[in-house]
TIKOLRO-539850 format. One line per field, with one value per residue (C-alpha): residue number from 1; x, y negated, z negated. Coordinates in pm, whole numbers, plus 50000, padded with zeros to 5 digits. Layout:
<pts>
i <- (NUM_...) $
c1 <- (X_...) $
c2 <- (Y_...) $
c3 <- (Z_...) $
</pts>
This chain:
<pts>
i <- (1_2_3_4_5_6_7_8_9_10_11_12_13_14_15_16_17_18_19_20_21_22_23_24_25_26_27_28_29_30_31_32_33_34_35_36_37_38_39_40_41_42_43_44_45_46_47_48_49_50_51_52_53_54_55_56_57_58_59_60_61_62_63_64_65_66_67_68_69_70_71_72_73_74_75_76_77_78_79_80_81_82_83_84_85_86_87_88_89_90_91_92_93_94_95_96_97_98_99_100_101_102_103_104_105_106_107_108_109_110_111_112_113_114_115_116_117_118_119_120_121_122_123_124_125_126_127_128_129_130_131_132_133_134_135_136_137_138_139_140_141_142_143_144_145_146_147_148_149_150_151_152_153_154_155_156_157_158_159_160_161_162_163_164_165_166_167_168_169_170_171_172_173_174_175_176_177_178_179_180_181_182_183_184_185_186_187_188_189_190_191_192_193_194_195_196_197_198_199_200_201_202_203_204_205_206_207_208_209_210_211_212_213_214_215_216_217_218_219_220_221_222_223_224_225_226_227_228_229_230_231_232_233_234_235_236_237_238_239_240_241_242_243_244_245_246_247_248_249_250_251_252_253_254) $
c1 <- (70951_70587_70393_70252_70544_70337_70079_70356_70527_70200_70145_70500_70442_70114_70287_70572_70321_70130_70453_70548_70258_70392_70625_70974_71072_71233_70921_70695_70907_70917_70537_70492_70719_70536_70198_70298_70436_70135_69853_69627_69641_69350_69419_69555_69626_69924_69877_69941_70302_70413_70417_70209_69916_69666_69765_69621_69698_69782_69612_69782_69583_69727_69603_69572_69764_70040_69988_70091_70160_69969_70055_69766_69738_69908_69692_69606_69870_70144_70177_70147_69916_69987_69741_69764_69556_69480_69521_69225_69313_69217_68981_69119_68893_68760_68747_68474_68592_68386_68307_68433_68158_68267_68025_68023_67987_67684_67753_67570_67618_67316_67382_67123_66788_66983_67142_66795_66689_67002_66923_66568_66703_66952_66669_66462_66177_66077_65751_65927_66201_65944_65770_66098_66193_65855_65741_66039_66199_66512_66538_66829_66997_67232_67337_67019_66800_66615_66402_66194_65899_65649_65451_65073_65024_65258_65097_65038_65247_65560_65726_65680_65790_66106_66200_66138_66314_66616_66658_66623_66855_67131_67127_67095_66788_66652_66411_66223_66031_65814_65936_65741_66025_65990_66315_66482_66328_66240_66462_66186_66151_66529_66540_66240_66399_66726_66552_66356_66680_66845_66549_66556_66928_66873_66608_66843_67111_67132_67157_66861_66658_66730_66607_66292_66216_66263_66019_65712_65546_65863_65938_66234_66122_66458_66821_67106_67477_67686_67985_68306_68317_68453_68408_68194_67963_67673_67328_67106_66817_67009_67036_67411_67399_67432_67726_67807_67695_67610_67238_66998_66672_66353_66135_65768_65499_65179) $
c2 <- (43298_43241_42938_42913_42950_42872_43147_43395_43325_43381_43712_43821_43738_43937_44242_44220_44203_44509_44711_44645_44872_45179_45426_45482_45808_45943_45864_46039_46358_46353_46316_46624_46833_46718_46798_47157_47229_47090_47292_47296_46921_46695_46436_46103_45768_45541_45189_44887_44792_44459_44178_44352_44121_44397_44628_44971_45287_45636_45931_46266_46589_46919_47201_47565_47704_47574_47227_47088_46716_46560_46216_45996_45737_45401_45148_44810_44654_44866_45105_45485_45679_46029_46285_46643_46920_47240_47562_47798_48149_48437_48691_49043_49300_49572_49921_50138_50475_50769_51020_51372_51629_51985_52266_52502_52873_53032_53216_53527_53560_53680_53750_54013_54166_54457_54213_54098_54461_54523_54220_54342_54685_54525_54327_54649_54494_54800_54657_54355_54583_54796_54485_54347_54680_54732_54378_54148_54109_53893_53608_53407_53359_53088_52987_52854_52905_53216_53244_53559_53721_53933_54243_54225_54399_54162_53977_53604_53514_53694_53377_53193_53497_53529_53165_53177_53506_53427_53091_53260_53552_53362_53028_52846_52683_52883_52769_53053_52978_53185_53206_53272_53488_53863_53908_54240_54557_54595_54813_55074_55073_55112_55404_55573_55543_55681_55972_56057_56053_56287_56530_56526_56602_56885_57045_57030_57221_57583_57741_57543_57625_57997_57979_57793_58053_58336_58183_58071_57768_57649_57275_57055_56823_56666_56654_56599_56579_56770_56579_56743_56804_56507_56262_55964_55791_55902_55763_55842_55890_56155_55944_55961_56119_56462_56692_57023_57322_57126_57070_57180_57306_57387_57635_57582_57822_57673) $
c3 <- (32335_32252_32365_32012_31771_31460_31529_31617_31286_31096_31272_31183_30816_30816_30961_30712_30424_30554_30605_30242_30128_30317_30137_30259_30430_30110_29906_30161_30153_29774_29754_29976_29749_29436_29594_29680_29327_29131_29288_28978_28896_28999_29266_29144_29303_29256_29128_29346_29402_29250_29496_29756_29714_29633_29914_29993_29783_29904_29731_29700_29657_29533_29760_29639_29936_30157_30304_30636_30695_30978_31106_31200_31470_31448_31263_31396_31171_31320_31015_31026_30787_30648_30503_30368_30526_30334_30531_30492_30370_30597_30430_30390_30564_30335_30486_30328_30199_30321_30045_30098_30060_30001_30072_29777_29836_29665_29341_29470_29848_30045_30413_30505_30410_30262_30015_29907_29859_29652_29435_29378_29284_29043_28882_28860_29060_29260_29394_29543_29682_29868_30008_30143_30302_30465_30562_30629_30972_30976_31230_31085_30750_30621_30270_30109_30418_30535_30849_30884_31055_30863_30950_30970_30636_30443_30150_30198_29893_30014_30150_29820_29622_29833_29779_29404_29338_29555_29380_29041_29111_29295_29111_29446_29593_29887_30158_30327_30648_30881_31242_31560_31688_31654_31469_31401_31266_30902_30688_30673_31054_31089_30845_31011_31356_31222_31053_31368_31564_31316_31328_31706_31707_31459_31677_31973_31782_31917_31571_31438_31748_31696_31336_31436_31705_31456_31208_31397_31238_31064_31070_30988_30709_30619_30725_30480_30550_30300_30161_30032_29657_29460_29746_29654_29894_30103_30154_29854_30095_30288_30606_30666_31013_31169_31100_31265_31072_30757_30809_30539_30680_30497_30685_30616_30725_30858) $
</pts>
């Protein structure tokens, strides 16, 4: 029992009046269900209850996503407050798509200096064909890129001419660069070395040596390999190699 019964009674009446403003358990559950179903409605507040003496109101907001009830701390009047907390949506990570680049094969493949010579011959550009055969030494070649070395007597415009004519004849842009590396032999140097080898082999043949000894001053000026009748092929320059007994010799008197 309290020493001051009158003050204790007043405090009890104050608490009863404050508890009258709080919703019942059923009303609180119903307000949570209504808040989750009406997500697009603006927040509204209930009017004061009759007989509550102008008590406090509870506002209910409609969140866009799911809501979770959170109970607050006990108020000074002994009542419990309740509020709705909106859960933030997690952003979906976007993975960039890497484009797939396909390397297209050139319309006219060029893989050697001989291919360039063949193109020049097809285009009936004989002067350019002779320049390529005599002056160009191959260092490396890739689709659209040519690296070469030139002889000392090559014209200064040969690099530019190669790039322009390859781009025009193949339909693909070509970059032609001059390398410090020696590179391989020119086509003319290769043909000359092959011809000299064939002439040397012909001179070493016993039958050819006998003919040369019988005709003093005679020289071998060319070597051709005879092909069977009806068989296609053969080097038009007569540089197919040495065959046995099929050499054509031209004796020349000095």
